[in-house]
VOGU-3710 file (C-alpha; in Angstrom, 3 decimals, decimal comma):
1> mklvrgawkl> 36,277/-26,492/-46,398  32,918/-27,588/-44,301  33,914/-31,256/-45,039  37,511/-30,602/-43,551  35,700/-28,662/-40,439  33,229/-31,645/-39,919  35,960/-34,393/-40,353  38,236/-32,343/-38,096  34,896/-31,934/-35,306  34,582/-35,884/-35,384
11> lvgikdalvl> 38,862/-36,588/-35,065  38,603/-34,186/-31,888  35,261/-35,839/-30,719  36,869/-39,249/-31,280  40,195/-38,155/-29,185  38,121/-36,708/-26,490  36,323/-39,908/-25,991  39,153/-42,140/-26,205  40,810/-40,032/-23,158  37,634/-39,867/-21,467
21> vamllffgll> 37,161/-43,566/-21,643  40,894/-44,448/-20,382  40,822/-41,852/-17,662  37,374/-44,160/-16,832  39,222/-46,938/-17,222  42,923/-45,900/-15,186  40,523/-44,811/-12,132  38,395/-47,611/-12,185  41,558/-49,672/-11,863  42,843/-47,406/-9,312
31> waalsarpap> 39,551/-47,763/-7,607  39,460/-51,298/-7,464  43,266/-51,915/-6,538  42,801/-49,359/-3,671  39,531/-50,986/-2,613  40,538/-54,458/-2,226  40,865/-55,703/1,195  42,186/-59,113/2,464  39,369/-61,155/2,849  38,738/-62,752/6,678
41> taigdgalll> 40,655/-66,174/5,616  43,466/-64,524/4,003  44,343/-62,800/7,425  47,395/-64,898/9,025  48,730/-65,173/12,180  50,939/-62,047/13,901  50,301/-58,935/15,685  47,585/-56,841/15,411  49,818/-53,339/14,607  47,856/-50,355/15,480
51> dlngtiveqp> 49,871/-47,810/14,340  47,867/-44,760/15,257  49,578/-42,301/13,054  46,758/-39,395/13,760  43,794/-38,978/15,947  40,964/-40,701/17,478  37,433/-39,245/16,729  33,917/-40,280/17,116  33,179/-39,842/13,341  36,398/-39,304/10,425
61> aevdafaias> 35,949/-36,308/8,477  36,245/-36,717/4,551  39,768/-36,331/3,222  40,342/-33,553/1,158  41,025/-34,714/-2,445  42,575/-31,908/-4,016  44,917/-31,275/-0,583  46,109/-35,077/-1,507  46,599/-34,156/-4,925  48,600/-31,184/-3,839
71> gqqvtreyrl> 50,802/-32,846/-1,766  49,738/-31,351/1,456  49,907/-34,071/4,602  46,430/-35,132/5,788  46,192/-36,264/9,773  44,318/-39,737/9,647  41,568/-39,821/11,687  40,449/-43,120/13,326  36,701/-44,082/14,037  36,417/-44,616/17,691
81> rdlvraidaa> 33,800/-47,759/17,442  36,010/-49,347/14,974  39,142/-49,576/17,094  37,480/-50,348/20,325  35,865/-53,285/18,066  38,900/-54,546/16,402  40,713/-54,412/19,989  37,616/-56,101/21,620  37,856/-59,000/18,831  41,890/-59,412/18,591
91> rddskvkaiv> 41,459/-60,421/22,664  39,596/-63,630/21,737  41,153/-64,502/18,237  43,749/-67,251/18,466  45,397/-65,603/14,914  46,446/-62,132/16,922  49,267/-63,203/19,007  49,966/-59,950/20,405  48,402/-56,325/20,077  51,411/-53,414/19,054
101> ldldhfqggy> 50,919/-49,706/19,952  53,082/-47,595/17,503  52,406/-43,899/19,258  55,604/-42,596/17,558  52,840/-40,302/15,104  50,008/-40,680/17,567  48,191/-36,844/18,255  45,949/-37,761/20,467  42,041/-37,524/21,110  39,508/-36,267/23,756
111> paalaevgda> 39,549/-37,744/27,482  36,447/-40,249/27,191  37,667/-41,607/23,685  41,357/-42,699/25,205  39,694/-44,085/28,190  37,163/-46,035/25,994  40,311/-47,401/24,179  42,573/-47,757/27,037  39,746/-49,933/28,604  39,482/-52,323/25,668
121> lgrvrasgkp> 43,373/-52,930/25,586  42,933/-53,323/29,177  40,686/-55,995/28,837  43,148/-57,853/26,160  45,970/-57,542/28,851  43,636/-58,828/31,287  43,141/-61,876/29,387  46,605/-62,930/29,234  47,315/-61,553/25,565  50,600/-59,533/25,359
131> vlayataytd> 50,327/-55,715/24,556  53,095/-54,300/23,555  53,872/-50,316/23,311  56,577/-48,502/21,749  57,204/-44,666/21,254  60,446/-42,557/20,996  58,621/-39,976/23,174  55,098/-40,406/24,692  52,124/-37,760/24,781  49,932/-37,249/27,892
141> agyrlaaeas> 47,483/-38,880/25,762  49,697/-41,333/24,068  50,870/-42,697/27,563  46,915/-43,309/28,778  47,121/-46,234/25,951  50,607/-47,224/26,844  49,850/-47,518/30,114  47,518/-50,246/29,635  50,218/-52,305/27,850  51,733/-55,115/29,503
151> eiwmnpmggt> 55,201/-53,880/28,368  56,004/-50,187/27,393  58,922/-49,769/25,309  60,863/-46,205/24,735  63,285/-45,316/22,613  66,761/-44,220/24,864  67,134/-40,982/22,869  63,540/-40,064/23,766  61,584/-39,253/27,189  58,491/-38,405/28,486
161> lfmgpggsql> 56,858/-35,379/30,086  53,758/-34,920/31,430  51,898/-31,647/30,528  48,350/-32,143/31,806  45,363/-29,959/30,692  45,818/-26,387/30,298  47,878/-23,550/28,961  47,746/-20,313/27,268  45,170/-19,076/25,314  44,988/-16,631/22,676
171> yykglidklg> 43,285/-13,161/22,820  42,873/-10,909/20,092  41,285/-7,546/21,598  44,432/-5,821/21,477  44,982/-6,720/17,732  40,907/-6,043/17,170  41,549/-2,577/18,904  44,790/-1,668/16,869  42,776/-2,673/13,574  39,898/-0,397/14,819
181> vdvhvfrvgk> 37,023/-3,512/14,304  34,152/-3,280/16,644  33,269/-6,744/17,990  29,548/-6,357/19,322  29,092/-9,470/21,663  25,589/-10,637/22,864  25,683/-13,200/25,421  24,423/-14,806/28,586  26,107/-16,666/31,277  28,983/-15,407/33,599
191> fksfvepytr> 30,628/-18,324/32,447  30,210/-18,312/28,622  33,864/-17,686/27,775  33,845/-18,710/24,011  33,597/-14,896/23,280  36,374/-13,705/25,496  39,343/-14,153/23,125  37,457/-11,161/21,288  36,786/-8,845/23,941  39,577/-9,461/26,514
201> tdkspeaaea> 43,175/-9,429/26,987  43,511/-12,112/29,436  41,275/-14,933/31,056  38,237/-13,584/33,460  37,970/-14,525/37,044  34,754/-16,407/36,009  36,164/-18,554/33,339  39,283/-19,520/35,260  37,008/-20,685/38,006  35,353/-22,914/35,527
211> dralygaifg> 38,392/-24,162/33,999  40,449/-24,823/37,090  37,302/-27,003/37,823  37,142/-28,666/34,680  40,730/-29,338/34,083  41,207/-30,655/37,963  38,513/-33,514/37,549  39,530/-34,634/33,941  43,489/-34,516/34,625  42,686/-36,352/38,554
221> qwqeavkkar> 40,933/-38,939/36,269  43,805/-39,692/33,548  46,202/-39,878/36,947  43,763/-42,508/38,486  43,469/-44,607/35,183  47,275/-44,495/35,101  47,998/-45,778/38,454  44,925/-48,267/38,146  46,956/-49,722/35,179  50,331/-49,182/36,886
231> pkaqiapllt> 50,733/-49,413/40,558  54,215/-49,609/40,680  54,939/-46,435/38,661  56,215/-43,345/40,634  54,211/-40,825/38,621  53,724/-37,916/41,173  57,356/-36,684/41,570  57,436/-35,880/37,493  53,965/-34,172/37,541  55,140/-32,291/40,498
241> qpgaviaatq> 58,897/-31,448/40,459  59,750/-32,259/36,971  62,997/-30,369/36,988  64,154/-32,102/39,912  63,654/-35,341/38,770  65,359/-35,168/35,509  68,093/-33,213/36,931  68,833/-36,562/39,341  69,585/-38,304/35,821  72,051/-35,554/34,828
251> gdiaqanlna> 69,256/-34,418/31,934  68,708/-38,071/30,775  64,883/-37,727/30,759  64,373/-41,646/29,239  66,265/-42,882/32,250  64,353/-41,011/35,081  61,238/-42,435/33,046  62,748/-46,070/33,523  63,596/-45,399/37,311  60,106/-44,019/38,300
261> glvdkladri> 58,667/-46,986/36,375  57,031/-45,285/33,528  58,718/-47,682/30,976  59,657/-51,106/30,894  62,801/-51,126/28,688  64,963/-48,506/26,493  65,809/-49,742/23,352  65,726/-48,833/19,453  62,993/-50,101/17,032  65,352/-52,922/15,730
271> afgthvaqia> 65,282/-54,286/19,151  61,549/-53,811/19,862  60,773/-55,152/16,919  63,069/-58,460/17,236  61,231/-58,704/20,792  57,948/-58,908/18,981  59,162/-61,447/16,610  59,788/-63,969/19,263  55,986/-63,723/20,182  54,364/-63,091/16,740
281> gaddkksagn> 56,711/-64,493/14,615  59,766/-62,909/12,240  59,237/-61,464/8,907  61,405/-62,998/6,580  61,110/-61,006/3,819  62,072/-57,710/5,493  64,895/-56,453/7,618  65,622/-57,255/11,066  63,329/-55,970/13,887  60,524/-56,770/11,348
291> fqtidydayv> 57,680/-59,024/12,574  54,497/-60,886/11,211  52,050/-58,273/11,242  47,791/-57,829/10,841  46,570/-54,625/9,208  44,517/-52,883/10,983  42,104/-51,813/8,001  41,807/-55,626/6,857  41,141/-56,297/10,406  38,389/-54,182/10,880
301> eahpaksgga> 37,015/-54,962/7,601  37,273/-58,724/8,572  35,051/-57,871/11,766  32,229/-55,905/10,912  29,736/-54,436/13,583  26,990/-56,840/14,706  24,347/-57,279/11,895  21,272/-59,671/13,134  18,479/-59,005/15,123  16,027/-55,921/15,459
311> aigvltvage> 17,352/-52,542/13,942  18,430/-49,696/16,458  19,111/-46,497/14,996  22,147/-44,529/15,685  21,911/-40,873/14,605  25,658/-39,440/15,018  26,186/-36,058/15,668  29,811/-35,279/15,876  31,751/-31,997/15,167  30,963/-28,772/15,327
321> ivdgeagpgt> 27,209/-28,029/14,493  26,695/-25,501/11,570  23,919/-24,642/9,365  23,187/-26,238/5,902  24,901/-29,355/4,563  28,033/-30,818/5,237  30,129/-34,080/5,010  30,936/-36,414/8,053  32,859/-35,227/10,804  30,751/-31,895/10,540
331> aagdtiakam> 26,887/-31,629/12,345  25,367/-29,792/9,794  21,523/-29,277/10,457  20,111/-29,917/7,175  22,582/-33,153/6,477  21,645/-34,759/10,069  17,913/-34,146/9,853  17,775/-35,440/6,471  19,571/-38,682/7,790  17,102/-38,857/10,924
341> ldglakndlk> 14,108/-38,600/8,688  14,993/-40,978/6,102  16,165/-43,598/8,809  12,816/-43,462/10,279  11,358/-44,055/6,831  13,421/-46,340/5,501  14,112/-48,242/8,601  12,222/-50,865/10,575  13,878/-48,980/14,032  12,481/-50,044/17,327
351> alvvrvdspg> 14,547/-47,824/19,063  16,975/-44,788/18,972  20,562/-43,835/19,806  21,658/-40,176/19,592  25,289/-40,258/19,534  26,635/-36,829/20,207  30,357/-35,713/20,424  30,021/-32,251/19,535  31,234/-28,682/21,581  28,189/-26,798/19,926
361> gsafaseqir> 27,848/-24,171/17,304  24,730/-22,790/15,564  21,571/-22,717/17,814  19,463/-22,560/14,791  21,010/-25,973/13,522  20,856/-27,444/17,304  16,986/-26,804/17,496  16,677/-28,386/14,073  18,716/-31,570/14,815  16,418/-31,508/17,966
371> lailqakakg> 13,386/-31,437/16,432  14,057/-34,061/14,015  14,763/-36,396/16,763  11,497/-35,423/18,373  9,975/-37,171/15,118  11,519/-40,567/16,660  9,525/-40,156/19,452  6,588/-39,187/17,586  6,519/-42,567/15,959  6,608/-44,080/19,513
381> lpvvismgsl> 10,617/-45,124/19,400  12,678/-45,031/22,750  15,137/-42,124/22,332  18,348/-42,690/24,406  21,077/-40,319/24,522  24,926/-41,555/24,502  27,275/-38,838/25,129  30,715/-39,349/23,996  33,822/-36,963/24,193  31,709/-33,742/23,997
391> aasggywvst> 28,265/-32,947/24,557  28,295/-29,161/25,158  26,328/-26,121/24,343  24,764/-26,681/21,153  25,709/-30,693/21,994  23,971/-30,537/24,973  20,742/-28,531/23,475  20,519/-31,248/20,712  20,561/-34,096/23,825  17,304/-32,451/25,392
401> agdtifaepn> 15,448/-34,532/23,415  16,721/-37,866/24,839  14,547/-39,844/27,298  17,552/-40,886/29,201  21,134/-39,683/28,635  24,723/-41,815/29,052  27,922/-40,022/29,401  31,404/-41,084/30,826  32,661/-39,638/33,683  35,428/-37,783/31,744
411> titgsigifg> 32,716/-36,347/28,846  33,020/-32,956/28,487  29,093/-31,279/28,689  26,977/-28,594/30,239  28,130/-25,130/28,665  24,332/-24,476/28,627  24,276/-20,515/27,112  24,648/-19,105/24,053  26,112/-15,963/22,398  26,263/-13,607/19,444
421> viptfentlk> 29,116/-12,159/17,928  29,070/-9,457/15,352  32,166/-7,433/14,147  31,902/-3,982/12,043  34,629/-2,247/10,258  33,811/1,372/10,641  36,997/2,689/12,790  39,020/0,155/10,414  37,827/2,232/7,064  38,433/5,232/8,650
431> kigvtsdgvk> 42,154/4,914/8,969  42,292/4,538/5,292  39,767/7,374/4,384  36,710/4,975/3,662  33,390/6,128/5,059  29,723/5,409/4,820  26,592/7,170/4,943  23,120/6,715/3,023  19,625/7,059/3,717  17,384/5,037/5,858
441> ttplsgqpdi> 13,995/4,013/5,894  13,501/2,377/9,402  15,560/2,014/11,981  16,729/-1,271/10,969  17,393/-0,218/7,148  21,125/-1,744/6,459  21,523/-3,204/9,990  23,401/-4,968/11,221  25,688/-2,178/8,942  29,318/-3,683/9,144
451> tggitpevga> 30,865/-0,730/7,347  28,891/2,061/9,732  28,276/0,237/12,735  25,207/-1,284/15,142  23,015/1,331/16,373  21,802/1,134/20,264  18,429/0,107/18,836  19,759/-2,816/16,837  22,136/-4,250/19,803  19,279/-3,902/22,068
461> ifqagiehgy> 17,360/-6,030/19,798  20,082/-8,389/19,449  20,707/-8,458/23,382  16,955/-9,610/24,104  16,993/-12,041/21,157  20,179/-13,816/22,946  17,968/-13,851/26,183  15,279/-15,088/24,619  17,247/-17,840/23,261  18,818/-18,604/26,465
471> rqfitrvsea> 15,077/-18,997/28,153  14,517/-21,431/25,435  17,678/-23,509/26,272  16,925/-23,241/30,106  13,426/-24,376/29,331  14,427/-27,303/27,256  16,793/-28,653/29,908  14,353/-27,931/32,472  11,508/-30,086/30,948  13,800/-32,902/29,958
481> rkltparvde> 16,022/-33,181/33,201  12,574/-32,190/35,259  14,553/-29,859/37,342  13,010/-26,252/37,880  14,283/-23,633/35,631  15,871/-21,609/38,483  17,948/-24,458/39,090  18,961/-25,171/35,546  19,561/-21,544/35,663  21,958/-21,962/38,740
491> iaqgrvwdgg> 23,870/-24,814/36,820  23,911/-23,436/33,395  25,409/-20,193/32,979  27,579/-21,499/30,249  29,722/-23,369/32,816  31,542/-26,390/31,432  30,985/-29,678/33,160  33,137/-33,302/33,442  30,790/-36,185/33,115  30,961/-37,382/36,921
501> sahqiklvdr> 30,083/-33,458/38,183  27,052/-33,565/35,307  26,078/-36,474/37,181  25,768/-35,249/40,437  23,549/-32,221/39,536  21,514/-34,282/37,279  22,576/-33,226/33,748  23,386/-36,741/33,028  21,456/-39,889/34,373  23,682/-42,839/34,044
511> fgnmndaiae> 27,613/-43,868/33,085  28,296/-45,990/29,903  29,599/-46,072/26,574  27,627/-46,046/23,007  26,844/-50,015/23,411  25,968/-49,438/26,702  22,989/-46,780/25,622  22,096/-49,567/22,529  21,489/-51,995/25,119  19,217/-49,678/27,260
521> aarrakldpa> 17,497/-48,612/24,194  16,876/-52,215/23,284  15,284/-52,809/26,696  12,965/-49,703/26,686  11,645/-51,224/23,502  11,201/-54,387/25,329  13,858/-56,519/23,107  16,834/-58,366/24,205  19,815/-57,013/24,067  21,842/-59,380/22,604
531> kvhpvflekk> 19,191/-59,686/19,608  19,639/-56,340/18,257  21,877/-54,578/15,485  22,671/-50,891/15,261  21,673/-49,318/11,908  23,782/-46,054/11,931  22,294/-43,286/10,058  25,127/-41,465/8,613  26,154/-39,720/5,532  28,273/-41,462/3,799
541> pswiatlaaq> 31,540/-40,046/2,450  31,706/-39,771/-1,205  33,520/-42,050/-3,736  36,131/-39,398/-4,494  36,492/-38,649/-0,520  36,698/-42,606/-0,067  39,652/-42,688/-2,522  41,600/-39,856/-1,485  41,441/-41,733/2,048  42,876/-44,623/0,498
551> farkqrgeda> 45,732/-42,882/-0,865  46,255/-41,128/2,392  46,619/-44,195/4,183  49,372/-45,718/1,912  51,578/-42,821/2,111  53,479/-41,654/5,137  54,779/-38,074/4,345  58,188/-36,788/5,915  56,496/-33,751/6,920  56,213/-32,022/10,386
561> daagdlfsrl> 54,391/-34,972/11,746  57,471/-37,130/11,216  58,440/-38,533/14,507  61,271/-37,071/16,856  62,887/-36,546/20,289  60,621/-35,437/22,913  61,591/-31,381/22,551  60,617/-31,749/18,433  57,515/-33,532/19,522  56,486/-30,504/21,822
571> arerravfaq> 57,803/-28,043/19,262  55,367/-28,942/17,013  52,239/-29,072/19,123  53,056/-25,518/20,201  53,148/-24,771/16,552  49,183/-26,050/16,009  48,829/-22,589/18,030  49,062/-20,862/14,583  46,522/-22,754/12,850  44,199/-22,492/15,707
581> algdmrrlss> 44,597/-18,602/15,839  43,679/-18,535/12,048  40,692/-21,034/12,966  39,676/-18,170/15,756  39,683/-15,516/12,959  37,518/-17,641/10,521  35,118/-18,570/13,086  34,440/-14,720/13,990  33,973/-13,687/10,630  31,852/-16,597/9,314
591> gaaiqarcle> 30,194/-18,617/11,804  26,419/-18,283/12,670  25,663/-15,291/14,284  23,762/-16,950/17,145  26,019/-19,935/18,483  25,881/-22,548/21,488  29,791/-23,266/21,275  32,257/-24,428/24,267  35,497/-22,526/24,088  37,237/-24,898/26,784
601> ctgmgpttps> 36,297/-28,174/24,914  39,357/-26,772/22,295  42,165/-27,326/24,582  41,105/-30,869/25,947  41,365/-32,792/22,668  43,555/-33,821/19,965  47,072/-31,772/19,472  46,259/-30,988/15,564  43,731/-28,268/14,323  41,255/-29,151/12,378
611> padtslmgav> 40,771/-29,699/8,888  39,674/-26,512/8,167  42,283/-24,629/9,763  44,801/-26,373/8,728  43,735/-25,757/4,951  43,279/-22,300/5,772  47,100/-22,143/7,794  48,260/-24,061/4,349  46,610/-21,641/2,075  48,112/-17,864/4,366
621> larlal> 51,747/-19,545/4,355  51,646/-20,182/0,740  50,413/-16,687/-0,154  52,959/-15,411/2,341  55,580/-17,410/0,282  54,512/-15,641/-2,377
//
């Protein structure tokens, strides 16, 4: 029997080994197939197709392989610097006969990112190369890009209505009161409105004042950019009295857009494709309406970033600032600090640019990142801050480590203030007959007690700690910006500013993009800006995340993201509010106790919820389906 059992174990082992080898071979071949990219010489003549079926971000998050495997649709994120580099390369590339913007599935980006892409498209248009845009319905974000096109086409069954920034914000105090939850808030700054959804049923007058100023400035810049790109377009009536404009065409929104000069042609996709084919060449292997295209991903790979000359480190702080470790798209304190320190140890860096694109988050992680950046200063490296779309709260905390700060006019920044939120559930538990009691040896025993409540003494300690943290924040800004603490306190108070206003009150030094910041860092290091190259100090996505991203690129799910008429698109955007509500609850229950985070930043960017909020919504809906 022992011989039989031994033989059986041997056979099972051989079987398992063969299965493992087969799986490794399968995934190896799959990886090779998905990783294959046309060489630069393989790129032929045609139109560079920018089918932007997702959002524009500073740093794409890792694609969740389990979400792909379970059939969930994953929104693609386009890296801003890659997109701009590809557009600029196409301007002087004789193989690129035109740039085609397909904006049917575009889900937006923050104003500064849209402006940078729009400026790049404008440079192509100014060179005389055609830029052609098509969509069934343009969003505000989509039209910001389309306005830079030499021709704007739209489906006659579609139409465009401009929403402008703003809208309703969810407030949870009524629900919290019904559940019996006590939300203990510790804050400094009359404009620090991030906690208001948990403490109020409406927006405070101070928050409303700040929002009107911020949204007005950002929307004013959007209008100026559109008018500059399309000076003959009559956009004002559609902004001030859209009902009358649409009524004049008996409800034909597309015709109203055409009459106003917002679009140049109403036609279906086949007609648009046929027109592009006359410029870029027809694709005889496909059906009518197709044209010779140049794949975006292949084109990006064929035109990598500069690699010659002295090395300028670029540390990316993108996404919510959190404690611990995380992948790309989230600014985790441990991860970014390690990337900074490893970069200083492994690379012969001559200067450092810190690219900040964050609404803030954990105050502890923000300080951890700031201290890591100061290590570059300790080694004598010039440090230049480049603010992207967002550099608010914790994002501004990090920025105080720089020698000089670049921003865009529509960068969202400031929000200098911190807060703490601790929910307790003693009253909720009483409703179901559960109470708590125990022996305490000191006033702090068991505190903060989420089942028994927070004592006044503990509350006083927390509030004192928040006030101390605010003074630290004020001091950091005061020393970095050469302003008195009293002046910083006056412009702080948690208020959010657009980049133009921030420049006026000396929170930023100059306007410019990341390339401008790299050039400035080179000059401060006494180097020729034309003879340097960026070294990006970022954690690389795992191989499985890269593989999942390849899968996601190759599939176009027929989900809520599918193209449709104007009203279908608006309805999809409003459904994202549900995911936002779930995300707010997640942040309340699991976020860092002390945070420097901006609430106003949320409503200014992409129309899709974060991957974490989307995953949470999927889990909740699946649970409800049971």
